[in-house]
N, C-alpha and C positions, 0 to 999 in steps of 0.2 A: 258644844265647839264643835265637835264630831261628827263628820256627815259618812262618812265611813268606815264600816267593822270589821274583823275580819269572824271568819264564821269557821265553828271547830263542831265535828262530830268526833264525841267521845275526847282524844286529846290529839287530836290528827284534825289537820288542817285541809277544811273544803274548799276554802274560797275569797273572797271578800263579797261583802254589801254596802251600796249606799242605801241612805237612807230617802233620795229625790226616788228609786225605783218605784216606793210605795206612791208619789204624787202625780207617774205615771200612770199606775194605774188605775180602771174603773173602781170606785167604793164596794161595788155590790164582786167584786171576786177577790175581795179581803181576805174575808173567813175561809174563801176554798186554796187559796194561796198560800203554800208554804216559803220558809226562807232559803229552803235547797232550792227552789222553784228560779227565784232573784238572784242567787249569788248567780258573779260570775268569777266562775272555776280558773279561771287566768292567772291570779296571784303569783305576786312573783315573790322567789321564796330568796336567800340567801342565807352563808352560814354565819355564825357569830365572829368569824374571823376574814370574814371580806372588805376587800379593801373598801377606803373611805370615799376616795375621787371616783372607782366605777361604782359602784353605790350610788352619787349625784348623777352619774352620766347616765344610769338606768333609770333616778326620776327626771331628768329634765329630756329623756329621750322622745320623740316625735311622738309613740303612744302615752298617751297621759295616765300617767302612775302617778296616783296619790301617796302610796306606802308601798314598805316593803316587808314582808315579814322572813324575822328572824327565827331561823329556827336552828333547830339542834339533832342530835344526830337522829336518834329516833323520829323527830319529824314532828317534836311536839314544839309548840309557842314559845321563842325565848324572848320574843322582844317586837315594835316594831320602830319605821325609822323613817321621817317624812323629810320631805327639804325643809322645811323646817327645821325640824332637829341637826341635818348636818349645817345648814348654815349658821344657825346658831354657835352649836360648837365651834367652825371654822372664825367669827366674829370673837368669843370669847376670846380661842387661842390666840387671834390675831391682835387682840388687846393684850395680852398678858408677855407677847412678848413685847410689842411695843413698851410696855409698860419696866419690863427688863431692860431694853437697852437705854430707855431716860438714865436708869438710875447705875446705869456702870459707868 
């Protein structure tokens, strides 16, 4: 179900790689190509206390960003946030607010 993955070197985030990059390569280059060769090093890193709406704005910006990598103080990967994650959280929150309003 996932097509983009974070790339790590030990515990340090290097970037992200999309599985479709392999489809763009000639099969004869697969054995000579490393993950580092096809890694997008322009991944977007955010701290765990990032504003949710700002994270959504980043994901919906003109550059097609598929995920934000949530990083700790020492640069370790703490989590991954996608548009779907945020929209689902907002939908659930909205349903909870509406349910509470109906009960009142």
